[in-house]
KOLMI-678031 format. One record per residue (C-alpha): residue number from 1; residue in three letters; y, z, x. Coordinates in Angstrom, 2 decimals, always signed. Each point is the difference from the previous one (the first is absolute). Layout:
<rs>
k;r;Y;Z;X
NUM;ALA;Y;Z;X $
...
</rs>
This chain:
<rs>
k;r;Y;Z;X
1;MET;-8.15;+68.04;+35.52 $
2;LEU;+0.77;-2.19;-3.03 $
3;LYS;+1.14;-2.73;+2.33 $
4;GLN;-3.29;+0.15;+1.93 $
5;MET;-2.01;-0.18;-3.25 $
6;LYS;+1.95;-3.10;-1.12 $
7;SER;-0.68;-1.67;+3.38 $
8;LEU;-3.72;+0.84;-0.25 $
9;ALA;-0.17;-1.39;-3.56 $
10;GLY;+1.73;-3.20;+1.11 $
11;LEU;-2.44;-0.40;+2.90 $
12;LEU;-2.94;+0.55;-2.36 $
13;VAL;+1.27;-2.68;-2.41 $
14;LEU;+0.40;-2.42;+2.94 $
15;VAL;-3.57;+0.66;+1.23 $
16;MET;-1.40;-0.47;-3.52 $
17;SER;+1.90;-3.28;-0.39 $
18;PHE;-1.48;-1.35;+3.26 $
19;SER;-3.48;+1.10;-1.10 $
20;LEU;+0.31;-1.74;-3.36 $
21;LEU;+1.30;-3.15;+1.68 $
22;ALA;-2.89;-0.02;+2.47 $
23;GLY;-2.45;+0.64;-2.82 $
24;CYS;+1.36;-2.94;-2.01 $
25;ASN;-0.25;-2.29;+3.01 $
26;ASN;-3.59;+1.04;+0.70 $
27;SER;-0.94;-0.49;-3.62 $
28;THR;+1.48;-3.50;-0.09 $
29;ASP;-1.78;-1.02;+3.20 $
30;GLY;-3.34;+1.24;-1.31 $
31;LYS;+0.41;-1.89;-3.23 $
32;ALA;+0.93;-3.22;+1.80 $
33;GLU;-3.09;+0.13;+2.21 $
34;GLY;-2.36;+0.26;-2.94 $
35;SER;+1.94;-2.04;-2.53 $
36;SER;-0.61;-3.54;-1.17 $
37;ASN;+3.43;-0.93;+1.32 $
38;THR;-1.24;+0.32;+3.60 $
39;ASN;-3.10;-2.12;-0.74 $
40;LYS;+1.89;-2.49;-2.11 $
41;GLY;+0.45;-2.40;+2.90 $
42;LYS;-3.53;+0.47;+1.33 $
43;LYS;-2.10;-3.15;-0.23 $
44;ILE;-3.54;-0.10;-1.39 $
45;VAL;-2.25;-1.10;+2.86 $
46;VAL;-2.75;-2.43;-1.03 $
47;GLY;-2.73;-1.20;+2.34 $
48;PHE;-1.40;-3.39;-1.06 $
49;SER;-3.25;-1.33;+1.44 $
50;GLN;-0.29;-3.71;-0.78 $
51;ILE;-3.21;-2.01;+0.42 $
52;GLY;+1.65;-2.82;+1.91 $
53;ALA;+1.54;-3.40;-0.75 $
54;GLU;-3.07;-2.02;-0.94 $
55;SER;+1.64;-1.83;-2.91 $
56;GLY;+3.30;-0.91;-1.63 $
57;TRP;-0.74;+2.64;-2.62 $
58;ARG;-0.35;+2.75;+2.61 $
59;THR;+3.20;-1.07;+1.72 $
60;ALA;+1.83;+0.13;-3.34 $
61;GLU;-1.26;+3.54;-0.64 $
62;THR;+1.17;+1.17;+3.43 $
63;LYS;+3.41;-1.61;-0.54 $
64;SER;+0.38;+1.65;-3.42 $
65;ILE;-0.74;+3.46;+1.38 $
66;LYS;+2.15;-0.43;+3.10 $
67;GLU;+2.94;-1.26;-2.05 $
68;THR;-0.31;+2.69;-2.67 $
69;LEU;-0.69;+3.06;+2.16 $
70;GLY;+1.20;-1.14;+3.40 $
71;ASN;+3.47;-0.96;-1.25 $
72;SER;+0.46;+3.01;-2.27 $
73;PRO;+2.13;+3.04;+0.93 $
74;ASP;-2.61;+2.14;-1.78 $
75;PHE;-2.92;-0.90;+2.27 $
76;GLU;-1.13;-0.25;+3.59 $
77;LEU;-2.89;-2.45;+0.33 $
78;LYS;-2.57;+0.20;+2.79 $
79;PHE;-2.01;-3.24;+0.02 $
80;SER;-3.34;-0.80;+1.65 $
81;ASP;-1.81;-3.37;+0.03 $
82;ALA;-3.77;+0.54;+0.33 $
83;GLN;-0.81;-3.64;+0.83 $
84;GLN;-2.99;+0.04;-2.39 $
85;LYS;-1.68;+2.97;+1.72 $
86;GLN;-0.86;+3.27;-1.74 $
87;GLU;+0.02;+1.93;+3.26 $
88;ASN;+3.66;-0.96;+0.45 $
89;GLN;+0.80;+1.30;-3.48 $
90;ILE;-1.75;+3.30;+0.64 $
91;LYS;+1.93;+0.39;+3.25 $
92;ALA;+3.27;-0.77;-1.83 $
93;ILE;-0.72;+2.60;-2.69 $
94;ARG;-0.73;+2.63;+2.66 $
95;ASN;+3.34;-0.84;+1.63 $
96;PHE;+1.77;+0.32;-3.36 $
97;ILE;-1.57;+3.42;-0.49 $
98;ALA;+1.10;+1.09;+3.49 $
99;GLN;+3.53;-1.21;-0.78 $
100;LYS;-0.06;+2.05;-3.24 $
101;VAL;+1.06;-2.84;-2.28 $
102;ASP;+0.61;+0.87;-3.65 $
103;VAL;-2.29;-2.66;-1.52 $
104;ILE;-2.60;-2.43;+1.37 $
105;ALA;-0.38;-3.45;-1.57 $
106;LEU;-3.27;-1.76;+0.83 $
107;ALA;-1.15;-3.55;-0.71 $
108;PRO;-3.67;+0.52;+1.02 $
109;VAL;-1.78;-2.85;+1.75 $
110;VAL;-3.37;+1.16;-1.40 $
111;GLU;-1.17;+2.44;-2.69 $
112;THR;-2.05;+2.50;+2.01 $
113;GLY;+0.39;+2.19;+3.09 $
114;TRP;+3.20;+1.87;-0.92 $
115;GLU;-1.20;+3.53;-0.80 $
116;SER;+0.62;+1.61;+3.38 $
117;VAL;+3.55;-1.21;+0.60 $
118;LEU;+1.10;+0.44;-3.61 $
119;LYS;-1.38;+3.55;+0.07 $
120;LYS;+2.37;+0.64;+2.93 $
121;ALA;+2.90;-1.37;-2.05 $
122;LYS;-0.96;+2.21;-2.94 $
123;ASP;-0.24;+3.07;+2.26 $
124;ALA;+3.49;-0.85;+1.28 $
125;LYS;+1.17;-0.21;-3.65 $
126;ILE;+1.08;-3.63;+0.42 $
127;PRO;-0.68;-2.06;-3.16 $
128;VAL;-1.61;-3.42;+0.47 $
129;ILE;+0.81;-2.98;-2.23 $
130;LEU;-2.35;-3.00;+0.12 $
131;LEU;+1.50;-3.47;-0.25 $
132;ASP;-1.66;-3.14;-1.44 $
133;ARG;-3.56;+0.99;+1.04 $
134;GLY;-2.11;+2.96;-1.02 $
135;ILE;-2.39;+2.21;+1.95 $
136;LYS;-3.31;+1.75;-0.69 $
137;VAL;+0.04;+3.74;+0.78 $
138;LYS;-2.04;+2.91;-1.34 $
139;ASP;+3.16;+2.08;-0.44 $
140;ASP;+2.59;-1.86;-2.08 $
141;SER;+2.62;+2.61;+0.87 $
142;LEU;+0.25;-1.54;+3.48 $
143;TYR;+2.51;-2.46;-1.43 $
144;THR;+2.69;+0.51;-2.61 $
145;SER;+0.40;-3.41;-1.60 $
146;PHE;-0.87;-3.70;+0.21 $
147;ILE;+2.68;-2.65;-0.51 $
148;GLY;-1.44;-3.42;-0.68 $
149;SER;-1.92;-2.44;-2.12 $
150;ASP;-3.17;+0.00;-2.07 $
151;PHE;-2.09;-2.16;+2.33 $
152;ILE;-2.97;-0.20;-2.38 $
153;LEU;+2.27;-1.31;-2.75 $
154;GLU;+1.41;-2.57;+2.44 $
155;GLY;-3.50;-1.30;+0.70 $
156;GLU;-0.81;-0.09;-3.71 $
157;ASN;+3.19;-1.93;-0.77 $
158;ALA;-0.73;-2.53;+2.75 $
159;ALA;-3.47;-0.64;-1.43 $
160;LYS;+1.20;-0.27;-3.60 $
161;GLU;+2.72;-2.49;+0.89 $
162;LEU;-2.37;-2.07;+2.14 $
163;ILE;-2.48;-0.22;-2.89 $
164;LYS;+2.81;-1.11;-2.32 $
165;LEU;+1.12;-2.60;+2.54 $
166;VAL;-3.43;-1.51;+0.54 $
167;GLY;-0.94;+0.39;-3.66 $
168;SER;-2.49;+2.37;-1.62 $
169;GLY;-3.37;-1.62;-0.53 $
170;LYS;+0.34;-1.92;+3.27 $
171;LYS;-1.62;+0.92;+3.30 $
172;ALA;+1.69;+0.85;+3.28 $
173;ASN;-1.17;+0.91;+3.48 $
174;ILE;+2.47;+2.38;+1.60 $
175;VAL;+0.49;+1.05;+3.63 $
176;GLU;+1.61;+3.36;+0.65 $
177;LEU;+2.31;+0.88;+2.87 $
178;GLN;-0.16;+3.78;+0.23 $
179;GLY;+2.60;+2.28;+1.55 $
180;THR;-0.57;+2.45;+2.82 $
181;VAL;-3.43;+1.61;-0.24 $
182;GLY;+0.34;+3.60;-1.17 $
183;ALA;+3.53;-0.43;-1.40 $
184;SER;+0.41;+1.22;-3.58 $
185;ALA;+1.88;-3.18;-0.95 $
186;ALA;-2.92;-2.15;+1.12 $
187;THR;-2.68;+2.21;-1.57 $
188;ASP;+1.75;+0.28;-3.36 $
189;ARG;+1.11;-3.62;-0.25 $
190;LYS;-3.58;-1.06;+0.60 $
191;THR;-1.25;+2.47;-2.63 $
192;GLY;+2.55;-1.11;-2.60 $
193;PHE;-0.81;-3.69;+0.44 $
194;ALA;-3.76;+0.69;-0.17 $
195;ASN;+0.49;+2.06;-3.19 $
196;VAL;+1.26;-3.06;-1.86 $
197;LEU;-2.60;-2.35;+1.47 $
198;LYS;-2.80;+2.20;-1.40 $
199;ASP;+0.93;-1.23;-3.47 $
200;ASN;+0.45;-3.60;+1.19 $
201;PRO;-3.24;-0.98;+1.77 $
202;ASP;+1.08;-3.66;+0.34 $
203;PHE;+2.58;+1.15;+2.57 $
204;LYS;-1.74;+1.03;+3.21 $
205;ILE;+1.10;+1.13;+3.45 $
206;ILE;-2.12;-2.04;+2.40 $
207;LYS;+1.60;+1.21;+3.24 $
208;SER;+1.98;+3.15;+0.83 $
209;GLN;+1.42;+1.06;+3.37 $
210;SER;+2.89;+2.00;+1.41 $
211;GLY;+3.09;-1.87;+1.11 $
212;ASP;+1.62;+3.32;+1.00 $
213;PHE;+3.08;-0.71;-2.17 $
214;THR;+1.37;-2.46;+2.61 $
215;ARG;+0.88;-3.68;-0.33 $
216;ALA;-1.76;-1.00;+3.23 $
217;LYS;-3.23;+1.77;-0.90 $
218;GLY;+0.15;-1.33;-3.56 $
219;LYS;+0.18;-3.54;+1.37 $
220;GLU;-2.87;+0.65;+2.39 $
221;VAL;-2.29;+1.40;-2.71 $
222;MET;+0.89;-2.78;-2.43 $
223;GLU;-0.82;-2.59;+2.64 $
224;ALA;-3.47;+1.54;+0.31 $
225;PHE;-0.43;+0.01;-3.81 $
226;LEU;+0.96;-3.68;-0.19 $
227;LYS;-2.30;-0.91;+2.84 $
228;SER;-3.01;+1.56;-1.75 $
229;ASP;+0.84;-0.54;-3.67 $
230;GLY;+2.98;-2.35;-0.20 $
231;LYS;-1.39;-2.15;-2.81 $
232;ASN;-1.00;+3.01;-2.11 $
233;ILE;+3.26;+2.00;+0.04 $
234;ASP;+2.06;-0.08;-3.19 $
235;ALA;+2.34;+2.92;+0.59 $
236;VAL;+1.29;+2.54;+2.53 $
237;TYR;+0.70;+3.64;-0.77 $
238;ALA;+2.07;+1.54;+2.79 $
239;HIS;+0.77;+3.73;+0.11 $
240;ASN;+3.50;-0.85;+1.21 $
241;ASP;+2.39;-2.96;+0.22 $
242;ASP;-0.06;-0.30;+3.77 $
243;MET;-3.74;-0.69;+0.03 $
244;ALA;+0.50;-2.47;-2.87 $
245;LEU;+2.68;-1.80;+2.02 $
246;GLY;-2.43;-0.23;+2.93 $
247;ALA;-2.65;-1.37;-2.39 $
248;ILE;+2.47;-2.65;-1.22 $
249;GLN;+0.40;-1.25;+3.57 $
250;ALA;-3.78;-0.15;+0.46 $
251;ILE;-0.52;-1.86;-3.29 $
252;GLU;+2.65;-2.59;+0.88 $
253;GLU;-1.49;-0.53;+3.45 $
254;TYR;-3.39;-0.43;-1.66 $
255;GLY;+1.44;-2.87;-2.04 $
256;LEU;+0.22;+1.63;-3.44 $
257;LYS;+2.99;+0.96;-2.13 $
258;PRO;+0.53;+3.75;-0.38 $
259;GLY;+0.98;+0.93;-3.54 $
260;GLU;-1.70;-3.11;-1.38 $
261;ASP;-3.39;-0.60;+1.62 $
262;ILE;-0.35;+3.70;+0.68 $
263;LYS;+1.84;+2.50;-2.21 $
264;ILE;+1.54;+3.02;+1.71 $
265;ALA;+0.74;+3.51;-1.26 $
266;SER;+1.54;+2.68;+2.23 $
267;ILE;+1.75;+3.35;-0.12 $
268;ASP;+3.36;+1.27;+1.34 $
269;GLY;+2.84;-2.32;-0.93 $
270;VAL;+1.63;-0.91;+3.32 $
271;LYS;+2.62;-2.74;+0.00 $
272;ASP;-2.17;-2.42;+2.01 $
273;ALA;-2.64;+0.16;-2.72 $
274;PHE;+2.58;-0.84;-2.68 $
275;GLU;+1.16;-2.97;+2.08 $
276;ALA;-3.61;-1.19;+0.25 $
277;ALA;-0.48;+0.50;-3.76 $
278;ALA;+3.19;-1.97;-0.73 $
279;GLN;-1.61;-2.87;+1.96 $
280;GLY;-3.21;+0.35;-2.01 $
281;LYS;-2.01;+1.21;+2.99 $
282;THR;-0.97;+3.34;-1.51 $
283;ASN;-0.42;+0.95;-3.64 $
284;ILE;-0.01;+3.73;-0.74 $
285;ILE;+2.08;+2.75;+1.57 $
286;VAL;-0.62;+3.61;-1.03 $
287;GLU;+3.01;+2.02;+1.09 $
288;CYS;-0.38;+3.14;+2.09 $
289;ASN;+3.48;+1.40;+0.58 $
290;PRO;+0.68;+1.11;+3.62 $
291;LEU;+3.56;+1.20;-0.60 $
292;LEU;-0.97;+3.67;-0.07 $
293;GLY;+3.04;+1.41;+1.82 $
294;PRO;+1.92;+1.18;-3.09 $
295;GLN;-3.07;+1.63;-1.57 $
296;LEU;-0.85;+1.77;+3.26 $
297;ALA;+3.56;+1.25;+0.42 $
298;GLN;+0.07;+1.40;-3.53 $
299;ALA;-3.41;+1.65;+0.38 $
300;VAL;+1.09;+1.69;+3.26 $
301;LYS;+3.25;+1.23;-1.55 $
302;ASP;-1.90;+1.41;-2.99 $
303;LEU;-2.44;+1.80;+2.28 $
304;LYS;+2.79;+1.57;+2.05 $
305;ALA;+1.67;+1.09;-3.23 $
306;GLY;-3.17;+1.85;-0.97 $
307;LYS;-0.98;-2.42;-2.74 $
308;GLU;-3.58;-1.03;-0.76 $
309;ILE;-0.58;-3.73;+0.48 $
310;PRO;-2.77;-2.14;-1.59 $
311;ARG;-3.27;-0.40;+1.88 $
312;TRP;+0.30;-3.76;-0.51 $
313;ILE;+3.40;-1.69;-0.05 $
314;LYS;-0.75;-3.53;-1.18 $
315;THR;+2.02;-3.06;+0.94 $
316;ASP;+1.22;-2.63;-2.48 $
317;GLU;-1.70;-3.38;+0.47 $
318;SER;-0.47;-3.41;-1.64 $
319;LEU;-2.27;-3.07;-0.15 $
320;PHE;+1.03;-3.55;+0.94 $
321;VAL;-2.12;-3.01;-0.93 $
322;GLY;+0.83;-3.62;+0.78 $
323;LYS;+2.88;-2.00;+1.50 $
324;ASP;+2.58;+0.76;-2.68 $
325;ALA;-0.40;+3.78;+0.27 $
326;ALA;+0.27;-0.19;+3.80 $
327;GLU;+3.11;-2.19;-0.08 $
328;GLN;+1.74;+2.35;-2.44 $
329;ALA;-0.86;+3.09;+2.07 $
330;LEU;+0.82;-1.40;+3.45 $
331;PRO;+3.79;+0.52;+0.02 $
332;SER;-0.38;+3.73;-0.68 $
333;ARG;-2.82;+0.77;+2.44 $
334;LYS;+1.05;+2.61;+2.56 $
335;TYR;-3.08;-0.21;+2.22 $
</rs>
């Protein structure tokens, strides 16, 4: 009887040992499935809807984001080129939502018309970060943050430097090459420039038309300005460098010297503009930094870590006036 009891006790101990071992294994598996260790290697998926490739600046922005996020082990980048069409961007955002990306980055081609698709992103709990251009929506919660420049300040700086260049107390007739109609960069750069001219009535914009932020269109519009008012134009204000570079071609073909006969102020800071400035063909460059990849990557990481990010993440930018400033800056230009 005692022998049977010892055998039964031994069997019971063996069963309990197996049960404890199984319990430990189950507990470990459960912890691994829900732990950060399992998700440690999981990439953050970012869907990026880019406007297109209308300028050197835009190409530089795309390159910065592709190099920063596309080559990082922390991210998976889904990229879409809208070719300057809002409907293509809306379609891309819908695709990103369907693919359940973690964050959507949007460089909006125009300011309005985003409510419906961004509402879908919000309902899907996918944060949206705007890049380099803002939007106008009734509900500001439809996007999380804006990374970019103060476009109004850029326009103000361009006007102030142009007035200094020509000389206060003198008069100047200015033609304006606007960016894409409806784009926040174009609207705000126009507003900023006009703000300064209000206090300087001797400086007047005599012609203003969209060059759509492209070199070819900038040249075409400048040719029309010269044909109608060639003898009366003292200066060009271009909302971006590419349009200014097109205007330079038109001015030279017209028989005048850009940078001398007609002063030129533009915004962006692409390398081609610095080369033109070093040759004395353009005078004022207001920098608008397109290298937004690192700031976007950090903002996305902070969001995924549960941190609150600023509504406006501003970029660091400078002013360059004259040949000497352009020559000094040229070797270090990355775009």
